[in-house]
C-alpha positions in Angstrom: -28.7 -46.2 92.8 -30.1 -49.3 94.4 -30.9 -49.1 98.0 -29.9 -52.0 100.3 -31.8 -52.3 103.6 -29.2 -53.6 106.1 -30.6 -55.5 109.0 -27.7 -55.9 111.4 -27.3 -56.3 115.2 -26.5 -53.1 117.1 -26.6 -54.5 120.6 -22.9 -53.8 121.4 -20.3 -51.2 120.3 -18.5 -53.9 118.3 -21.7 -54.7 116.4 -22.3 -51.0 115.7 -18.7 -50.7 114.4 -19.2 -53.7 112.1 -22.5 -52.3 110.9 -20.9 -49.0 110.0 -18.2 -50.8 108.1 -20.8 -52.8 106.2 -22.5 -49.6 105.2 -19.2 -48.2 103.9 -18.6 -51.5 102.0 -22.1 -51.2 100.4 -21.6 -47.5 99.6 -18.2 -48.2 98.0 -19.8 -50.5 95.5 -22.3 -47.9 94.3 -25.3 -48.8 96.5 -27.2 -46.6 98.9 -27.2 -48.3 102.4 -30.0 -48.0 104.9 -29.1 -49.3 108.4 -32.2 -50.4 110.3 -32.5 -49.1 113.8 -33.5 -51.2 116.7 -37.0 -49.9 117.0 -38.9 -51.5 119.8 -42.5 -50.3 119.7 -45.2 -50.9 117.1 -45.4 -47.2 116.3 -41.6 -47.1 115.6 -41.9 -50.2 113.4 -44.9 -48.8 111.4 -43.4 -45.3 111.0 -39.9 -46.3 110.3 -38.8 -49.8 109.5 -41.8 -50.8 107.4 -41.7 -47.6 105.3 -37.9 -48.0 104.8 -38.4 -51.6 103.7 -41.1 -50.5 101.2 -38.8 -48.1 99.5 -35.7 -50.3 99.4 -34.5 -52.4 96.5 -32.5 -55.2 98.2 -32.4 -56.7 101.7 -29.3 -57.8 103.6 -29.4 -59.6 107.0 -26.3 -60.0 109.0 -27.4 -62.3 111.8 -25.3 -62.2 115.0 -25.5 -64.9 117.7 -27.7 -64.1 120.7 -28.6 -66.3 123.7 -27.6 -70.0 123.8 -30.2 -72.6 123.1 -30.5 -76.2 124.4 -28.2 -78.3 122.3 -25.4 -75.7 122.0 -26.6 -73.5 119.1 -27.6 -69.8 119.5 -30.6 -67.9 118.7 -30.2 -65.2 116.1 -31.4 -61.6 116.4 -35.2 -61.7 117.1 -35.7 -58.2 115.7 -33.8 -59.0 112.5 -35.9 -62.1 112.1 -39.0 -59.9 112.2 -37.6 -57.6 109.6 -36.7 -60.6 107.4 -40.3 -61.8 107.6 -41.6 -58.3 106.5 -39.1 -58.2 103.6 -40.2 -61.7 102.5 -43.9 -60.6 102.6 -43.0 -57.5 100.6 -41.7 -59.8 97.8 -38.0 -58.9 97.8 -36.3 -60.7 95.0 -32.8 -59.7 96.1 -32.5 -61.0 99.6 -29.3 -62.0 101.2 -28.9 -63.7 104.6 -25.5 -64.1 106.3 -25.3 -65.9 109.6 -22.7 -66.1 112.3 -21.4 -69.6 113.0 -23.7 -71.3 115.6 -27.0 -69.4 114.7 -29.8 -71.9 114.7 -32.3 -72.1 111.8 -35.4 -70.7 113.6 -38.3 -68.6 112.5 -38.2 -67.5 108.9 -34.6 -68.9 108.6 -36.2 -72.4 108.8 -38.1 -71.8 105.6 -35.6 -69.8 103.5 -32.7 -71.7 101.9 -29.5 -70.1 103.2 -26.3 -71.3 101.6 -24.0 -68.3 102.1 -20.7 -68.5 103.9 -20.9 -68.0 107.7 -18.7 -65.6 109.6 -16.8 -66.5 112.8 -16.9 -63.2 114.7 -16.5 -59.4 114.3 -13.0 -59.8 112.8 -14.1 -61.5 109.6 -17.8 -60.4 109.3 -17.3 -57.5 106.8 -15.0 -59.7 104.6 -17.6 -62.5 104.4 -20.3 -59.9 103.6 -18.1 -58.6 100.7 -17.6 -62.1 99.3 -21.3 -62.8 99.5 -22.2 -59.6 97.7 -19.7 -60.5 94.9 -21.4 -63.8 94.4 -24.9 -62.3 94.2 -24.0 -60.3 91.0 -26.2 -57.4 92.3 -25.7 -54.2 90.3 -26.4 -50.6 91.6 -28.8 -49.8 88.8 -31.5 -52.3 89.9 -34.8 -51.1 91.2 -37.9 -52.8 92.6 -39.9 -49.6 92.5 -40.6 -47.2 89.6 -38.3 -47.1 86.6 -38.3 -45.4 83.3 -37.6 -47.1 80.0 -38.8 -47.3 76.4 -38.2 -43.6 75.4 -39.4 -43.3 71.8 -40.8 -40.9 69.2 -43.9 -41.7 67.1 -42.7 -42.6 63.6 -45.4 -40.4 61.9 -47.3 -37.2 62.6 -50.1 -37.8 65.0 -53.2 -35.7 65.6 -54.7 -35.6 69.0 -57.0 -33.1 70.8 -55.9 -30.2 68.8 -52.2 -31.2 68.7 -50.4 -32.2 65.5 -46.9 -33.5 65.4 -44.5 -36.2 66.6 -45.1 -37.4 70.1 -42.4 -38.5 72.5 -43.4 -41.4 74.8 -41.9 -43.0 77.8 -42.7 -46.2 79.7 -42.9 -46.2 83.5 -42.4 -49.7 85.0 -43.6 -50.9 88.3 -41.1 -53.5 89.4 -42.8 -54.3 92.7 -44.2 -57.9 92.5 -46.7 -57.4 95.3 -48.6 -54.2 94.8 -49.9 -52.0 92.0 -48.7 -48.4 91.5 -52.0 -46.6 91.9 -52.8 -43.1 90.5 -49.4 -43.0 88.7 -49.0 -39.5 87.2 -46.2 -37.5 85.7 -45.3 -33.9 85.1 -42.6 -31.7 83.6 -40.9 -30.1 86.6 -38.2 -28.0 85.0 -36.2 -27.6 81.8 -33.4 -25.7 80.1 -30.5 -25.7 77.7 -27.9 -28.4 78.5 -25.1 -26.8 80.6 -27.3 -24.0 81.8 -29.7 -23.4 84.7 -32.9 -25.4 84.5 -36.0 -23.2 85.1 -39.3 -24.3 86.5 -41.8 -25.4 83.9 -44.6 -22.9 83.2 -46.9 -26.0 82.9 -46.9 -28.5 85.7 -50.3 -30.2 85.0 -50.4 -34.0 84.8 -49.2 -35.5 81.5 -51.6 -37.4 79.3 -51.6 -41.2 79.6 -50.7 -42.8 76.3 -53.5 -44.7 74.5 -56.0 -44.1 77.3 -58.3 -41.3 78.4 -57.1 -39.4 81.5 -54.0 -38.4 83.2 -53.3 -41.3 85.7 -52.5 -45.0 85.3 -52.9 -48.0 87.5 -49.6 -49.8 86.8 -50.0 -53.4 87.8 -47.2 -55.4 89.6 -44.2 -56.1 87.3 -45.9 -54.2 84.5 -45.6 -50.9 82.7 -47.7 -48.0 81.2 -46.8 -45.1 78.9 -47.0 -41.3 79.1 -46.9 -38.6 76.5 -43.9 -36.5 77.4 -44.3 -33.8 74.6 -45.3 -33.1 71.1 -43.1 -31.6 68.4 -45.3 -29.8 65.9 -44.0 -28.6 62.5 -44.0 -24.8 62.2 -44.8 -22.1 64.8 -48.4 -23.1 65.8 -51.5 -21.0 65.7 -55.2 -21.9 65.6 -56.3 -22.8 62.1 -60.1 -22.1 61.7 -62.3 -24.3 59.5 -60.5 -27.5 60.4 -62.1 -30.7 61.8 -63.3 -30.4 65.4 -63.0 -33.2 67.8 -59.8 -34.9 66.5 -59.0 -35.6 70.1 -61.6 -38.3 70.5 -59.1 -41.0 70.0 -55.7 -41.7 71.5 -52.3 -40.2 70.6 -51.4 -43.4 68.8 -54.6 -43.6 66.8 -54.9 -41.0 64.0 -52.0 -40.4 61.7 -51.7 -37.3 59.6 -51.0 -37.7 55.9 -52.4 -34.8 53.8 -50.4 -31.8 52.5 -51.6 -29.9 55.6 -50.4 -32.7 57.8 -53.5 -34.8 57.0 -56.3 -32.5 58.3 -59.2 -32.1 55.8 -61.5 -29.1 55.8 -64.7 -29.3 57.7 -67.7 -27.2 58.7 -66.4 -25.8 61.9 -63.9 -26.2 64.7 -60.1 -25.7 64.8 -56.8 -27.3 65.6 -53.4 -26.0 66.1 -51.6 -26.0 62.7 -48.2 -24.8 61.4 -47.5 -21.3 60.3 -45.7 -21.6 56.9 -42.0 -20.7 56.9 -41.3 -21.6 60.6 -39.6 -24.7 61.9 -41.3 -26.3 64.9 -43.1 -25.7 68.2 -43.0 -27.9 71.4 -46.2 -28.6 73.3 -47.1 -30.7 76.3 -50.1 -33.0 76.1 -51.3 -32.5 79.6 -54.4 -31.5 81.7 -54.0 -27.8 81.3 -57.3 -26.5 80.1 -56.6 -23.2 78.3 -57.0 -21.8 74.8 -54.8 -21.2 73.0 -52.5 -23.9 74.2 -49.2 -22.4 75.3 -46.0 -23.7 73.9 -42.7 -24.5 75.7 -39.8 -22.1 75.3 -37.7 -24.6 73.4 -35.9 -24.0 70.1 -33.0 -25.6 68.2 -30.3 -26.9 70.5 -29.7 -29.6 73.2 -32.1 -29.4 76.1 -32.5 -31.1 79.5 -36.1 -31.8 80.6 -36.7 -33.0 84.1 -39.8 -35.0 84.7 -41.3 -36.4 87.9 -43.6 -39.4 88.3 -45.7 -40.2 91.3 -47.7 -43.1 92.6 -49.4 -43.9 95.9 -47.0 -45.6 98.3 -44.0 -45.3 96.0 -41.1 -42.8 96.2 -41.1 -40.2 93.5 -39.2 -41.1 90.3 -37.2 -38.2 88.8 -36.2 -38.7 85.1 -33.9 -36.4 83.0 -34.3 -36.5 79.3 -31.8 -35.0 76.8 -33.6 -33.6 73.8 -31.7 -32.5 70.7 -33.4 -30.5 67.9 -31.9 -29.1 64.8 -33.4 -26.2 62.8 -35.5 -28.7 60.8 -36.9 -30.3 64.0 -35.1 -33.6 63.5 -35.4 -34.9 67.1 -33.2 -37.2 69.2 -33.9 -38.0 72.8 -32.3 -40.2 75.5 -32.7 -40.8 79.2 -29.6 -39.4 80.8 -30.4 -40.1 84.4 -33.2 -41.3 86.7 -33.5 -41.8 90.4 -35.9 -42.2 93.3 -36.5 -39.3 95.6 -37.2 -40.8 99.0 -38.8 -38.9 101.9 -36.6 -38.4 104.9 
C-alpha cells in the first residue's frame, strides 16, 4: 500500500489527538501512515525523518498556527516547514498541504501553490483533511519507489548460455523522479504450491538482467529495466554433448531456436542442456550460480507461488509474488498476485 508521510504538529495533547485521528483516517482508506516525530537534532533528522521521507510515497502537511506575527497572522510549524522543504527536494509528486486559518504563507509555503480548504481548529481538522484527500484522487496502489510490471513470456524458444526454453521476464520500475536505483538486483526467495507452505529457494543467486550482461541494473529515474525470472525448458533436461558451445554469448532475447532439436545444430564440441525425449518440462533459473550441471527447480505441473525480492541502493526492498500455472504439456500462465515494499524499522 502507498505510504503517506504525515507532518503534523504535536506540541499539545490536542494536536497529538488530532494527529492520531488523521492516521486512522489515512489507514481506513487503505494507506499506510507514518507520523513524523518532532526530532530536534541534526542526528535525529538524518537518521529518522530524512530516511522516512525517502521511503514514503505521498506527503501530507497539516499546518497548525504557532506564534502571532505582526499584522495579525500566525507563523506555521517551523519544523513542518523544514520537512516540507525536504519533501519538495525529494521530488514528491503527491504532496498535500492543509493550513489552519490564519497561517501566513512563509518559507516554502510562499512558493508552493496551496488552494486546499483551511480548517478552523481541532474540531474540524480531521474532517477537512478527509475532504482534501477525496479531492486528490490518491489511490493506495501508488508508489514512487520500486514497482513490478510487464510480466511476460518469450513468444518463442530462446537459447542462452546453455539454457533452452521459454523465458519469463519482469520489468522493475524506478518511480523516483530524482535518483537512480543503483545496483538493482533480484533473486528468488521462496516458492511452493499455491495453498501450501513456501520453502526457501535452493538458489538465491542474483537473477540475470534481460538483454544485458551481468546481474545488476542501474534503473534511471522514472524508467524501468527487465530481469529473467525463470526458463521453462521442454523435457527433463540433461547435458547434450556434441552441441554448439558458447550459445550464451548473446542475450536472452537474441537467439531463437527453430530446428527439430529446438534449433541447435551439431558442432565440433561443447554442450548445452537439451530435452530428454518423452518428458514434459524442467524449470531453471537464469542466475549467477556457477555450477555444472545446472540444477533445476522442484516445480512440476500445477499452480505455484514464487516469491521474488528486488533490491537497490537507498530503496526499500520490493517483494513480488508470481502465480505460475503449468499443465502437463508445459503450457504456462503467470501473473503478479501481490507486491509490496519491505521497509526497515
